[in-house]
C-alpha positions, 0 to 999 in steps of 0.5 A: 288800058293797054300799055304800048312800051315795055318801059312805059312812059308816065306823064304828069305836069311839070312845075309845082306839084300837089297831093293829087298827082303825087298820090296818083303816081304812087298808086300807079307804081304800086298797081303796075309794080313800077319800082324805079323811074329810069329803070322800069318806067319813065316819069315825064313831067312836062306841059308839052302837048306832043310829049303828053300825047305820046305817053302811055299814062297821063294824069293831071294834065292833057285835058282828057279823061279817057280811062280806057286810054289811061288819060286821067285829067280833071281840069277840062269842061265836063270832067267827071264828078263823084255821085255826091257832086264832088269833082274828082282830082287826078287822085280819085280818077286814077284810084277808080281804075288802079286803086284796088290793084294798088291795095292788092299789091300792098296786101300781097306779102301778108297773103291778105289780098282778099281784103283788097276790094273792101279796103280800096272802097273804104279808102276811096270814101275817106282818104281819096275823097278828101284829096279830091275835095282839097285839090278842087277847093270844095266839100260836099260834107261841110266846110273845107278847113285848112289843116296844116298837118293834113296829107295835102299840106305835108306833100305841098311842103316837099316843093322846093322854096322859091329861092332854091336852085331846085325850084328853077330850070327844066327839072325844077322839083323833079327830085322833090316829086320823087321824095314826096312820092316815097313819103306818100307811098309809105303813108298809104302802106301804113294805112292799108296795113292798119285796115288789113289788121282791122279786117283780119281781127273782124274775121277772127272775131266772127269765127270765134263767135261762131264757135262759141257754145254761148253766144253771150261769151266771146273767147279769143285765143289772141289779143286783138281789137274785137268791139268793132266787130261786135257792134258792126255785126250786132253780136249779142256778146256780154263778155269777152275773154282774151290773153293779156301781154302780162300772161293773165287772161282778161275778162272784158264787158261790152258797152251798150254802144261805141264810146260808152263807159257803161256795160251791157252787163257789169261784173257782179257787184260783190266782186268789185275792187277785189283782188287775188285771195279775196276775189278767189274766195268771193267768186269761187275761181281759184286763180282770179286776179282782180275785178275793177271797182267799176266792174267793167274788166277783170282777170284771171291767171289762166284761160280757164279761170277767166272763162269760169269768171265769165260763166259765173257772172252770166249765171249770177245775172 
């Protein structure tokens, strides 16, 4: 997959664009650190076979799939399929080769490239697969409903309308193509950042649980989403203690399964609905703040107080 030119030529078809070729271009620019067309690379939108043949990377045009030669078209007979039978679009084909590198580039500023492989695989199974499905008009997972607020629809609306001067001529849609790419790049960056945060929280939760003296009690020094890690890894956690933005320390119960409003172990019935002095007197924890009437959450003014509430609740059980 070598690139011959110091300023590589990246080629796709001219005319109306779709989400898959915009996504592929965004991924290539991230993976190869190509920041600006015309400066560090050339973007060529054409259907001229001679020009396409001379380009360094070609996607969504050319009737060739040969990743070893940076050719990523999916319109020819015998184009590759996903394991579930879904035809690839140019987005999926480019992602298989450059996706992890693109994710790594987005994660590098946060020093979180260790998550790149897992995040790239998760995006491929969701976002990229969906782009493949929509572009090919098929879905192995169920009906392919039109979503007017979906990514493919939003990207499609970047195309200039038929009666716009920008819709005609040899450079028709070129400016809009770059605008759509900027939008999609920002969208992908936000999705990767969200997944990075989730993976970072999961790693922190697992480390905190490993340090815990009691596997039923999870103590976090920073507020973060923790339930997903508990369920994913089957942790025997009954209570979690973490700081709140108002300065208190929260004591949360754990539902028996995701989305449930029940608790594996509710807080003691005698504490339900009590606050401050009343709760301190009943629980024996001096800085106790409150316990919800449904007994799924409570709080204390200090870390020590919240941990003491948790330990008393465990002892009472």
